[in-house]
C-alpha positions in Angstrom: 24.4 64.2 -17.7 24.0 62.8 -21.2 22.0 59.7 -21.8 25.1 57.7 -22.8 26.8 58.8 -19.6 23.7 57.7 -17.6 23.7 54.3 -19.3 27.4 53.8 -18.6 26.8 54.8 -14.9 23.9 52.3 -14.6 25.9 49.6 -16.2 28.9 50.3 -13.8 26.5 50.2 -10.7 24.9 46.9 -11.9 28.5 45.5 -12.5 29.7 46.6 -9.0 26.6 45.0 -7.4 27.1 41.7 -9.3 30.9 41.5 -8.6 30.2 41.0 -5.0 27.8 38.1 -5.9 30.6 36.0 -7.2 29.5 36.1 -10.9 32.1 36.5 -13.6 32.0 38.4 -16.9 33.2 37.8 -20.3 34.8 40.5 -22.4 32.4 42.4 -24.4 31.2 40.5 -27.5 32.6 37.2 -26.4 30.6 34.2 -25.3 31.0 33.2 -21.7 30.5 29.5 -21.0 28.1 28.8 -18.1 25.7 31.6 -18.8 22.0 31.4 -19.8 20.0 28.5 -18.5 23.2 26.4 -18.1 24.2 28.9 -15.4 21.3 27.7 -13.2 21.9 24.0 -13.9 19.0 23.8 -16.4 19.4 22.5 -19.8 18.4 25.0 -22.5 15.7 24.1 -25.0 17.3 22.6 -28.2 14.6 22.8 -30.9 11.0 21.7 -30.6 9.9 18.3 -29.6 6.2 18.0 -30.8 5.5 14.8 -28.9 6.7 16.4 -25.7 4.6 19.5 -26.3 1.5 17.3 -27.1 1.9 15.5 -23.7 2.2 18.6 -21.6 -0.8 19.3 -19.4 -2.8 22.4 -20.1 -3.8 23.7 -16.6 -6.5 26.5 -16.7 -5.0 29.2 -14.5 -8.2 31.2 -14.6 -10.2 28.6 -12.6 -9.3 29.1 -8.9 -9.8 26.0 -6.8 -12.4 26.1 -4.0 -13.0 23.8 -1.0 -16.7 23.5 -0.1 -16.4 20.7 2.5 -14.0 18.3 4.4 -15.5 15.2 5.7 -15.3 14.3 8.5 -14.4 17.5 10.1 -13.1 15.8 13.3 -10.2 13.5 12.6 -7.1 11.8 14.0 -3.7 11.3 12.3 -3.8 8.5 9.8 -7.6 9.0 9.2 -8.9 9.5 5.7 -10.6 12.6 4.7 -12.7 13.6 1.6 -12.2 17.0 0.3 -15.0 18.3 -1.9 -14.9 21.4 -3.9 -14.4 22.7 -7.4 -11.6 23.4 -10.1 -9.1 20.9 -8.6 -8.1 20.2 -12.2 -6.4 17.1 -13.5 -3.8 15.0 -11.6 -1.0 16.9 -13.6 -2.4 20.2 -12.5 -3.0 19.3 -8.8 0.2 20.3 -7.0 -0.5 19.2 -3.6 -2.7 19.0 -0.4 -1.4 20.0 3.1 -2.7 20.4 6.6 -1.6 23.8 8.0 -0.7 22.3 11.5 1.8 20.1 9.8 3.2 22.2 6.9 6.4 20.1 6.3 4.7 16.7 6.7 3.9 15.0 3.5 0.3 14.4 2.9 -0.7 11.3 0.9 -3.6 12.2 -1.3 -5.5 10.9 -4.4 -7.5 13.0 -7.0 -10.7 11.2 -7.5 -12.0 13.7 -9.9 -12.1 17.5 -10.5 -14.3 18.0 -7.5 -13.1 15.3 -5.0 -9.7 14.6 -3.3 -9.1 11.8 -0.8 -6.3 12.5 1.7 -4.7 10.9 4.7 -4.3 13.2 7.9 -0.4 13.3 8.6 1.1 13.1 12.0 0.4 16.5 13.5 -0.5 18.2 16.8 -4.0 18.3 18.1 -6.3 21.3 17.6 -7.8 23.2 14.8 -6.3 23.2 11.5 -7.0 24.1 7.9 -6.6 21.9 4.7 -4.9 23.6 1.7 -5.3 22.5 -1.9 -2.8 23.9 -4.4 -3.9 23.5 -8.1 -3.1 25.1 -11.4 -5.4 28.0 -10.8 -4.1 28.8 -7.3 -4.8 27.5 -3.8 -7.8 27.1 -1.6 -8.1 26.8 2.2 -11.0 24.9 4.0 -12.9 25.9 7.0 -11.4 24.6 10.3 -11.0 20.9 10.9 -10.4 19.6 14.4 -7.5 17.2 14.9 -7.9 14.9 17.8 -5.3 12.8 19.7 -4.5 9.3 18.3 
């Protein structure tokens, strides 16, 4: 099989696979409205906005966060905890705090500085859980924290 035939076959297989997905195709060489970023509901970039670029946070992805301590380590829902560690970043680079026993419950938190976060324990079941911090450089998980009944 020649390279051209192989390329045609690969293109046909890709097309057949995409036809079932509900996507439409333009004639070769013609522009199809709704493709590119607009296909996904995202506005495409139109030029450079220096002011916007200047304001964007620079999150150091090479500095992985680490939790060294959660105080107190026995809490009830509604209690405040202090999470100590390193590389939590700036407030723009800190993506979230969660308690593994309540993964879908929103957790209120405040970044005090790059090494300290204050969080409120969400409504969750009793027992051992872990606290997870997600920052620009990845995520970190604490040692076990005991959740007591209210």
